[in-house]
C-alpha angles and dihedrals in degrees: 000000000000114000125202137181127227112228126194134189104197109138090114108288110268121242110263113259128183112262127225091236123128112297086220093073120071131179119220141150114286119251133196091267089062096057099097094048093045089048091053093049093048094044094050095040098052101035135058116218129194136168091287099044103036090095090070094057096090092048094050092046091048091053093049092047093049091049092049092046091054092050094046092048091048090057091210110194092206093066141027140184120224127195133200108222123200111211122199132176126217111180106312094336122098116205123199126198128179105233102168144015143191135178124219122196130185112223143171122229090224134020090222099050117056097187097073102075127153141170118247127203123210139166099021104174137156128198107260091238091060101043123123091032099102096261095124090050089049090053091049092050091052090051089051091050093051093046090051092049088053089049097247113151099196139045121196135186142164126233129184114258088232092056098090093162091055092047091051090050093054094044091049089053095053102267120138132206 
């Protein structure tokens, strides 16, 4: 049986403050051009492939990309996908690469009571080559800023009990089990 923990950040969302993270990484809403890179990050972050299972990678990525494309085209106001983009400059050329992603949804605890609304984080993932550089924290902070702007007082998420690195990330950023 897979166990998960429910994390909440509900101490009154803090006002957004600029971070001291690399000025080369920005967080913005995902667009259709980002789908392939986001699909790759999600596919590789949430699945383990070996010599026997590598054949399924393109199918999983395709499914993730199609799902994300549908949601981005729908322009649903109750959810959004954010990306962390690493920008580098070589000569006069500026290169952009999606290095992380997160999804933020706006939910209600009960269908019958509209007053219990909360923000919910899913699919937080960072390209393995860019981990441990504060990108996940930057994505979380942007989610907190958006939730606060929309007057949500709480953000929730689930993390697998076996994902100790993820749990440490959320605890370090002020979330509580």
